[in-house]
C-alpha positions as CSV (number, residue, x, y, z in Angstrom):
1,X,90.4,37.5,135.7
2,X,86.7,38.5,135.5
3,X,84.2,35.7,136.1
4,X,81.6,34.7,133.6
5,X,78.5,35.4,135.6
6,X,76.1,33.6,133.3
7,X,78.3,30.5,133.3
8,X,78.8,30.7,137.0
9,X,75.1,30.9,137.7
10,X,74.3,27.9,135.5
11,X,77.1,25.6,136.5
12,X,79.2,26.9,139.3
13,X,77.3,25.8,142.3
14,X,76.5,22.3,141.0
15,X,80.1,21.7,139.9
16,X,81.3,22.8,143.3
17,X,78.9,20.6,145.2
18,X,78.8,17.6,142.8
19,X,75.2,18.3,142.2
20,X,74.6,18.5,138.5
21,X,71.7,20.5,137.0
22,X,69.3,18.8,134.6
23,X,71.2,19.6,131.5
24,X,72.1,17.8,128.3
25,X,75.4,16.4,129.7
26,X,73.5,13.9,131.8
27,X,71.0,13.0,129.2
28,X,73.6,11.5,126.9
29,X,72.5,8.1,128.0
30,X,74.3,4.8,127.6
31,X,72.6,1.9,125.8
32,X,73.2,-1.8,126.4
33,X,71.2,-4.9,125.2
34,X,68.4,-2.7,123.9
35,X,67.9,-0.8,127.3
36,X,68.9,2.7,128.2
37,X,71.0,3.5,131.3
38,X,72.1,6.6,133.1
39,X,75.2,8.5,132.0
40,X,76.0,10.4,135.1
41,X,78.4,8.2,137.1
42,X,77.6,5.4,134.6
43,X,77.4,1.9,135.9
44,X,76.8,2.9,139.5
45,X,73.1,2.0,139.2
46,X,72.6,-1.3,137.5
47,X,69.1,-0.8,136.2
48,X,67.8,1.0,133.1
49,X,66.0,4.4,133.0
50,X,64.1,4.0,129.8
51,X,60.4,4.6,129.3
52,X,59.3,1.0,130.1
53,X,61.2,1.1,133.3
54,X,59.8,4.5,134.2
55,X,56.3,3.2,133.6
56,X,57.0,0.3,135.9
57,X,58.3,2.6,138.6
58,X,55.1,4.6,138.5
59,X,53.1,1.4,138.9
60,X,55.3,0.4,141.9
61,X,54.6,3.8,143.5
62,X,50.9,3.1,143.3
63,X,51.4,-0.4,144.7
64,X,53.4,1.0,147.7
65,X,50.5,3.3,148.3
66,X,48.2,0.3,148.5
67,X,50.6,-1.7,150.7
68,X,51.6,1.0,153.2
69,X,48.3,2.9,153.0
70,X,49.8,6.3,153.2
71,X,52.6,8.4,151.7
72,X,54.9,8.0,154.7
73,X,54.6,6.7,158.3
74,X,56.7,9.3,160.1
75,X,54.4,11.6,162.2
76,X,55.2,14.9,160.5
77,X,53.8,18.2,161.7
78,X,54.0,21.1,159.3
79,X,57.3,20.1,157.6
80,X,59.2,22.9,155.8
81,X,61.9,20.9,154.0
82,X,61.8,17.4,152.6
83,X,64.4,15.3,150.7
84,X,63.6,12.3,148.5
85,X,66.6,10.1,147.8
86,X,66.6,8.2,144.5
87,X,63.5,10.0,143.3
88,X,63.1,8.0,140.1
89,X,60.1,9.4,138.2
90,X,59.5,11.9,141.0
91,X,55.9,10.8,141.9
92,X,56.6,10.5,145.6
93,X,58.3,13.9,145.8
94,X,55.4,15.5,143.9
95,X,52.8,13.8,146.1
96,X,54.7,15.1,149.1
97,X,54.8,18.6,147.7
98,X,51.0,18.6,147.2
99,X,50.4,17.2,150.6
100,X,52.6,19.8,152.2
101,X,52.3,22.9,150.0
102,X,54.3,25.1,152.4
103,X,57.3,22.7,152.3
104,X,60.2,22.7,149.9
105,X,60.7,19.3,148.5
106,X,63.9,18.2,146.8
107,X,64.2,15.0,144.8
108,X,67.6,13.7,143.8
109,X,68.5,10.9,141.4
110,X,71.3,9.9,139.0
111,X,68.9,10.3,136.1
112,X,67.0,13.4,135.1
113,X,63.9,11.4,134.3
114,X,61.4,13.5,136.3
115,X,58.7,15.6,134.6
116,X,59.3,19.2,133.8
117,X,55.8,20.4,135.0
118,X,55.8,19.9,138.7
119,X,54.3,21.6,141.8
120,X,56.0,25.0,142.5
121,X,57.5,23.8,145.8
122,X,59.4,20.8,144.3
123,X,62.6,20.6,142.4
124,X,64.8,17.8,141.1
125,X,68.5,17.6,141.0
126,X,70.9,15.0,139.5
127,X,72.9,14.0,142.4
128,X,74.7,11.0,144.0
129,X,73.6,10.4,147.6
130,X,76.7,8.2,148.0
131,X,78.9,11.3,147.6
132,X,79.5,13.9,150.3
133,X,76.3,15.7,151.0
134,X,76.3,19.5,150.6
135,X,72.9,20.4,151.9
136,X,74.4,21.5,155.2
137,X,73.4,20.4,158.7
138,X,69.9,20.6,160.3
139,X,68.1,21.3,157.1
140,X,65.3,18.7,156.5
141,X,62.3,17.7,158.5
142,X,62.0,14.4,156.6
143,X,64.5,12.4,154.5
144,X,62.8,9.6,152.5
145,X,64.3,6.7,150.6
146,X,62.4,3.9,148.9
147,X,63.9,0.9,147.1
148,X,67.5,2.1,147.4
149,X,68.6,-1.6,147.3
150,X,71.6,-2.3,145.0
151,X,72.4,1.5,145.1
152,X,74.1,1.7,148.5
153,X,77.7,0.6,149.2
154,X,77.9,2.0,152.8
155,X,74.6,2.1,154.8
156,X,76.2,3.4,158.0
157,X,77.7,6.4,156.1
158,X,74.4,7.1,154.2
159,X,72.4,7.1,157.5
160,X,75.0,9.3,159.2
161,X,74.8,11.8,156.4
162,X,71.0,11.8,156.7
163,X,71.3,12.2,160.4
164,X,73.5,15.3,160.1
165,X,71.2,16.8,157.4
166,X,68.1,16.4,159.5
167,X,66.8,19.1,161.9
168,X,66.6,18.0,165.5
169,X,63.3,16.2,165.7
170,X,63.4,15.3,162.0
171,X,62.9,11.8,160.6
172,X,64.6,9.4,158.3
173,X,62.1,7.0,156.6
174,X,63.1,4.0,154.6
175,X,61.0,1.5,152.5
176,X,62.8,-1.6,151.2
177,X,62.0,-4.9,149.7
178,X,63.7,-8.3,149.8
179,X,63.9,-9.4,146.2
180,X,63.8,-13.1,147.0
181,X,60.6,-15.1,146.6
182,X,59.2,-16.7,149.8
183,X,56.5,-19.3,150.2
184,X,54.8,-20.7,153.3
185,X,53.0,-23.8,151.8
186,X,55.7,-25.5,149.7
187,X,54.2,-24.6,146.3
188,X,57.4,-22.8,145.5
189,X,60.5,-24.9,145.9
190,X,64.3,-24.2,145.6
191,X,64.1,-25.7,142.0
192,X,61.9,-22.9,140.8
193,X,63.5,-20.1,138.7
194,X,62.0,-17.3,140.8
195,X,63.6,-18.8,144.0
196,X,67.0,-19.1,142.2
197,X,66.7,-15.6,140.7
198,X,66.4,-13.9,144.1
199,X,69.5,-15.5,145.4
200,X,71.5,-14.8,142.3
201,X,70.4,-11.1,142.5
202,X,71.7,-10.8,146.0
203,X,74.9,-12.5,144.9
204,X,75.4,-10.1,142.1
205,X,74.8,-6.9,144.1
206,X,77.2,-8.2,146.8
207,X,79.9,-8.7,144.1
208,X,79.4,-5.2,142.9
209,X,80.0,-3.8,146.4
210,X,76.4,-3.1,147.3
211,X,75.2,-6.0,149.5
212,X,71.6,-6.0,150.7
213,X,71.0,-5.9,154.4
214,X,68.5,-8.4,155.8
215,X,65.2,-6.5,156.3
216,X,65.6,-6.9,160.0
217,X,68.9,-5.1,160.0
218,X,67.7,-1.7,158.9
219,X,66.5,-0.8,162.3
220,X,69.8,-1.4,164.0
221,X,71.7,0.4,161.2
222,X,69.5,3.5,161.9
223,X,70.0,3.2,165.6
224,X,73.7,3.0,165.2
225,X,73.6,6.2,163.2
226,X,72.0,7.9,166.2
227,X,68.3,7.7,165.5
228,X,65.9,7.0,168.3
229,X,62.3,5.7,168.5
230,X,62.8,3.6,165.4
231,X,59.5,2.1,164.4
232,X,59.3,-0.7,161.8
233,X,56.5,-2.5,160.0
234,X,56.7,-5.6,157.9
235,X,54.5,-6.4,154.9
236,X,54.1,-9.1,152.3
237,X,53.3,-8.5,148.6
238,X,52.0,-11.6,146.8
239,X,53.4,-12.8,143.5
240,X,49.9,-12.5,141.9
241,X,46.3,-12.5,142.9
242,X,46.4,-15.9,144.6
243,X,45.5,-14.6,148.2
244,X,41.9,-14.7,149.4
245,X,42.2,-11.4,151.2
246,X,40.8,-8.7,148.8
247,X,43.5,-6.1,149.6
248,X,46.3,-8.7,149.2
249,X,44.7,-9.9,146.0
250,X,44.7,-6.4,144.5
251,X,48.3,-5.8,145.6
252,X,49.2,-9.2,144.1
253,X,47.8,-8.2,140.7
254,X,50.0,-5.1,140.7
255,X,53.0,-7.1,141.9
256,X,52.6,-9.6,139.1
257,X,52.7,-6.8,136.5
258,X,55.6,-5.2,138.3
259,X,57.7,-8.4,138.2
260,X,56.7,-9.3,134.6
261,X,57.6,-5.9,133.4
262,X,60.6,-5.4,135.6
263,X,62.4,-8.8,135.6
264,X,64.4,-7.9,132.4
265,X,65.4,-4.6,133.9
266,X,66.5,-6.2,137.1
267,X,68.5,-8.9,135.4
268,X,70.2,-8.0,132.1
269,X,72.9,-5.6,133.1
270,X,73.4,-7.1,136.6
271,X,73.8,-10.7,135.5
272,X,75.9,-10.0,132.4
273,X,78.2,-7.4,133.9
274,X,78.7,-8.9,137.3
275,X,77.9,-12.6,137.1
276,X,79.4,-13.1,133.7
277,X,76.3,-14.5,132.1
278,X,75.7,-14.3,128.4
279,X,72.7,-12.3,127.2
280,X,71.1,-15.6,126.1
281,X,71.5,-17.2,129.5
282,X,70.0,-14.1,131.2
283,X,67.0,-14.2,128.8
284,X,66.4,-17.8,129.5
285,X,66.2,-17.1,133.3
286,X,63.9,-14.1,132.6
287,X,61.6,-16.3,130.5
288,X,61.5,-18.9,133.2
289,X,60.6,-16.4,136.0
290,X,57.9,-14.8,133.7
291,X,56.4,-18.3,133.3
292,X,56.2,-19.0,137.0
293,X,55.2,-15.6,138.4
294,X,51.6,-15.5,137.1
295,X,50.7,-19.0,138.2
296,X,48.1,-18.9,140.9
297,X,49.1,-22.4,142.0
298,X,52.5,-21.0,143.1
299,X,51.9,-19.0,146.3
300,X,55.0,-16.8,146.4
301,X,55.5,-13.4,148.0
302,X,58.2,-10.8,148.7
303,X,58.9,-9.2,152.1
304,X,58.8,-5.5,152.6
305,X,59.8,-3.3,155.5
306,X,58.9,0.3,156.2
307,X,60.6,2.1,159.1
308,X,61.4,5.5,160.4
309,X,63.6,6.9,163.1
310,X,63.9,10.3,164.8
311,X,66.9,12.6,165.2
312,X,66.9,13.6,168.9
313,X,65.5,17.0,169.5
């Protein structure tokens, strides 16, 4: 039987590798409670991909730039191949492509929500990083993942696959947040909705088979996968502009908007699908958190970790 060359060039490789090209099949989105969700492997990612959520992702990208101070921490030297896991709106991948114009940058995500006009050295693929990787061994100089929380069911396997796909001397870099609200002066208490919400979020993602490691555990997970010289840094992002420090105050302003815009996205599907809440119950919790988060008298913050490890040369 003679092969259809046009069909093969369009679909063959992606079907064989589980990587799906950015075509109409994956843009037949699902809708629930007025929010839009991904269609490819529907339900695997609990948060929406509609325009309001994409705008929030862009804001959070900017906030991470303020918090970390740079695009990445790993000491790269003339990288030629970079992989961005869970690329979202693609801003990090595009910034990496502009910073390293001789590098090929690949961004993967379950949703084809990235822009069409991108730097010539970046491309996006609809792919599931939880599936078997097909990039081959020793390919990338840097594999980057930010805010993969609630998307990973097996961290050891993910990090082993990243280890295999890196070149000797390459780096895996991870940026993660603890969604709970913390407070050092007692202004936030266990009775506050924001404190309750963070614990409920963790309970829900654990029930769906994607439990969150403690921020202090990522380093050991990377080391167990074979990475060496793992370096970690811890940060705080305030709930609003309550800090006196000008930088923390600015980050807090962005974090307040981030939470006010994002709390519905983080809550609706997760709490109704997994915890069995009604939409009305979820909306009450959302309203309570939105009431608390902007109050300067409540000195809350979230914890963030950024770390990278090296594949032995």
